[in-house]
Wavefront OBJ file of the C-alpha trace (Angstrom):
o trace
v 67.067 69.408 123.803
v 65.503 72.028 125.702
v 61.672 71.963 126.472
v 59.223 73.799 124.058
v 57.785 76.657 126.190
v 54.359 78.224 126.084
v 55.955 81.491 124.981
v 57.687 79.681 121.897
v 54.291 78.237 120.741
v 52.762 81.694 121.151
v 55.597 83.237 119.094
v 54.909 80.690 116.316
v 51.185 81.091 116.417
v 51.549 84.605 115.985
v 53.873 84.273 112.906
v 51.510 81.754 111.509
v 48.459 84.133 112.467
v 46.698 81.441 114.486
v 44.544 82.623 117.318
v 45.698 80.474 120.274
v 44.686 80.555 123.722
v 46.919 80.302 126.895
v 45.299 76.908 127.633
v 45.930 75.576 123.874
v 49.517 76.976 124.086
v 50.165 74.932 127.230
v 48.893 71.905 125.655
v 50.604 72.410 122.312
v 53.587 72.836 124.402
v 53.391 69.696 126.031
v 52.615 67.734 122.800
v 55.433 69.144 120.756
v 57.738 68.502 123.624
v 56.528 64.988 123.599
v 56.913 64.747 119.880
v 60.592 66.115 119.987
v 61.597 63.838 122.985
v 60.328 60.687 120.776
v 62.071 61.853 117.922
v 65.465 62.337 119.994
v 65.413 58.845 120.675
v 66.418 58.226 116.985
v 69.935 59.603 117.933
v 70.647 56.916 120.091
v 70.474 54.232 117.280
v 73.597 53.013 115.821
v 73.307 53.857 112.183
v 77.127 53.383 111.167
v 77.194 51.453 107.733
v 73.703 52.116 107.161
v 73.043 53.566 103.745
v 70.831 56.809 103.702
v 67.510 56.056 101.571
v 64.678 58.208 100.785
v 61.866 55.655 101.083
v 61.859 52.383 103.146
v 60.983 50.347 99.999
v 63.111 50.046 96.729
v 60.778 51.690 94.561
v 61.128 52.038 90.781
v 59.341 54.145 88.210
v 56.661 51.833 86.691
v 55.117 54.530 84.697
v 55.115 54.181 80.821
v 56.984 56.413 78.589
v 55.391 59.623 77.679
v 55.000 59.622 74.242
v 53.074 62.094 71.899
v 50.549 60.205 69.830
v 48.278 61.560 66.904
v 44.504 61.309 67.407
v 42.618 59.792 64.513
v 39.656 62.365 65.310
v 39.541 65.406 67.314
v 36.232 64.198 68.941
v 38.282 61.096 70.415
v 40.350 63.626 72.395
v 37.064 65.207 73.784
v 35.374 61.880 74.651
v 35.885 62.010 78.349
v 35.636 65.959 78.552
v 33.302 66.959 81.267
v 32.228 70.054 78.959
v 33.115 70.676 75.490
v 31.844 73.188 72.803
v 32.397 73.679 69.046
v 35.215 70.826 69.097
v 37.238 72.319 72.017
v 37.302 71.860 75.822
v 34.892 74.255 77.664
v 36.548 75.714 80.925
v 35.049 78.475 83.132
v 36.303 81.891 82.246
v 38.675 83.275 84.447
v 39.086 86.914 83.034
v 36.482 89.506 83.248
l 1 2 3 4 5 6 7 8 9 10 11 12 13 14 15 16 17 18 19 20 21 22 23 24 25 26 27 28 29 30 31 32 33 34 35 36 37 38 39 40 41 42 43 44 45 46 47 48 49 50 51 52 53 54 55 56 57 58 59 60 61 62 63 64 65 66 67 68 69 70 71 72 73 74 75 76 77 78 79 80 81 82 83 84 85 86 87 88 89 90 91 92 93 94 95 96
């Protein structure tokens, strides 16, 4: 793979609306080039017969089923509310 150039770093910084000095661009170019070269080493691995995974551990959903339940009293639902008023959750107004 071709090396990352300072001009490419400056171009991406411009697109991202980032202020990057010439010295920072040189440093970022070197750092990004090192990261890409390190990741390129993965292409040397023999992955024939290896099943693709989304996670290194075999995780299962351990959450309980989401079931609607009736509350005995409305005040029970408001027990842990940080702010309440008149039997309802009180939230900051977002409209004028």
